[in-house]
N, C-alpha and C positions, 0 to 999 in steps of 0.2 A: 540937781537931786531933789530939789524942794518940788520943782515941777513934776518930776517923775511921779514923786509921792501923791501928788495931788491928782495927776491924770490915774493913777493905782485906785485912788481913794474914789474918786468917780466913778470908775467901771463898779466897784464894789455896791456904790450906792445906788446906782442903775440897777443893778441886777438884785437888790434888794426890794426896789420899789416896783420891780415887776413880779416879783414873788409876794409882795404883800397886797398888790391888787388883783392876782390871781387867786388869792387864799380868800379875800372878801368876794368875789365873784362866785367863786365855786363851793368855798367850805372846803375844810381840811379833809383830804381825800375821801370827798365824796364824788365829784366831776360828774353826777348824774348816774352814777354806774348800780347805784342801788336800784334804779329802775331797770337794770338791765336784767331779765330774768335770766337769760341764760349766765351772766357770772354771778346772780345769786345764787342760784341752784346748785353751782360749783362746789362739792364740799372743802375741798383746798383755798377755794376763795374765800368760803364762810370762814374760813381756821384763821387765815391770813388778815382779815378784817379784826378778827379777836386778837391777833397778836399784834396789831397797830394798836389799838385800844390799850394793851398793857405795854407799848412803847419800845416792844420785841421787833426792831424794825428789819434784822437780819433774819430772823425767822420767817416774818412775812414775806419778805423778797423770796426765800427758800420754797414756801408755800405757793405762791404765785408761780415759780418757775414749774413746780409739780404739775399746777393746772394746765401748762402751757402743755408739757409733757402729753398729758391726755387729749388734750384739745389744741392744736397749734393755732388754730382761726380765732382762739379766744382774744379778741382783739381788747377788752375790758381789763384782761389781766397783763397786757402789753403796757396800756396806760399807767394803770396802778403802779407797777414796776418802773415805770419812766420818771413817777413822781416821789418812789421812794428814793430810788440812786440820785435824784437831783438833789431832794431837799433834806433827807436823811443819813444818806450812805456815803454822799460825798463823790460821787463817781458820775461825773456831768457826761464822759463816753458812752458809759453804759445806757444813762438817761436818754441822750439824744437817740441811740440806736433802737431802744423799746418805744420812744415818742413815733420814730420814723414807721416802725411795724404798725402801730396803731391806726397810722394814717394808710398805709399802703392796703390794710385790712378793711378800712373804713373812710374810703376817699372821700366820700359824700357825708361824713360825720357832720352833725352841725355844730359840733366842738373844735371844728378843725382848724379854723383861726385862733382859739385859745390853745391849740396844742402846739400850733407855728410858734406862739408867743413862747412856750415853757422851751422848744428847741433854740430860741434864741437866747433866753435866759440861761439855759446851759450852756452854750457857748460863752457869753460873757461869766460864767463861774470857770471854765474850763481856761480863759485868758488870764484870769487872776490866780490859776494854781502853776501855771506856766512862768508866773513871776514877772516883774519890771524888766524892760531892756533900756538901758542908759545912754542916748543918742550922741553924749560928748565923751563917750569913755574912749579910752587910748585903745590902739590896735590889739594888745594882748587881751585886754579885757574882752574886746569883742570876739576875738579867737574864742575865749573861754566860753562866752555867753552862747557861740554860736554850736559848741559842742556840747553844751549841756542841752541847748533844742534838740539838737539832733539827735541825742539820747533818748530824750523824752519824747520828741515825735517816733523814735522807733517803736518806743514803748507801748505808745496808743495804738500805732498801726497793729501792733501784735493784739492788742486786746480785741481791737476791731474783730480783725480775722479769728480771734477766738470765740467770740458773740456769733462771727456769720457761719462757725463752724458747729457750733452747739445748734443753732436754728436749725441746719440742713438737717444735722443727726437727727433732731426732734421730727423735721417733716418725713425723713425717710423711715421715721419708727411709727409714725402716723400711718402712713402708707400700708405698714405690714402687719398692723397690729388691727385687728375686726373691732368694728365699733359695734357696742351693746346698747341698742337702743333702750329707754325706760318705757315700758308698757303698762297700760294700766290694769289693776289687779283685778282678778286673779290671772297670773300668766302662766305658762307652761315653761319648766326648766327649759334654757338653751341647750339643744344638741350639739355636741362637738361631732367634728368630723371623724371619720374613723382612724385617720392619720394620729391624730390626738388622744385617742383612748388607749390607756395600756390593757397589755391580754391580763385575763384572770389570775391573779396570785406572780406576776411578773412585774415588779416595779420598776421604774423608770430610773433612771440616772441623768440627771441634768447640770450641766457645768454652767457656772453662773457666769452672764455675759454684761459688759457695761449698759447702767439702765435697767437691768431686769429687778422686778418685785417680785414677792410672794402672790401679789395680787394679779399682775401680769403672766405669771408663769400659771396661778389657776386658771387664767382667761384661756391661756393656750393649750394647756393639757385638758381641763374640764369644761371649758366654755362658758365659765362665770367666774367672776373676780371673788365672789363670796366664798368660795373653797377653798381660798389660800390658808384657811386653819388645818386641813388634811396634810399639806405639804410640811407647814409649821410643826405640828405635833408628831410627824416623821423624821425630824431632823433636829428636835430639841435637844440632843445630846451635844450639838455644835453650833446651835444658835442662840445667843446671847438675849435676843429679842426679834421679832419680825422683822427690823430693819437691818439686821445684822448680817447683810449678805457681803462676802468680799467677791471681787473677780477671781472665776478660776475655781472659787469652790464648788463643791461635787454635791448636789444635795438628790435625796430619794425622793422620787414621785410616785406615792401610792397607787 
């Protein structure tokens, strides 16, 4: 038992040393991404940085996920999510997933070796979560340990599948939502297609689908995200806030 405890301690100590070395090299949650213009210009990513400074790590993770819904190729958001899940939210499986997404999007990144170290660190953290295995335990104890490990493995596989499904949904959504490029001022307002312009005096009824937001509906029906206030004003009687959308809810599109 003492040898097993010593091994567990060494694993935890190694993970701690790797984490300390990484922090000394890159600084807390910077990783050079402040120089990444694409990430710095994303409004969700900017708000996520503020949430991290306020130590609201769960809110920061949600904001980075929203940034990825808008732009699934935002590699820096994957890296920041990996760091959050790894060091602050205690989810090494999600951390490894987002680290690998970053490497897939940026295979030639100068930070590749560092991110690969992060993946190994997350694997060590995962081992400590799985708990120690006692080599000299009696057969009954081994059976119990095996059942626990099988259950944990099934839960981890389900978690990975869920993350992969979310990424597939985000990628599919990105292919269907038109990208509105930022143009230098002054600009002409974007012109919506004839299929999305409602007839005069005939408001549309939209049934809320998963991942719908007032901004995405404004982009769909008016060609501009900034027109979401029209939809919000027309539905104030059953919307507590602009984010209070429920799947299956019917909205008036004026």
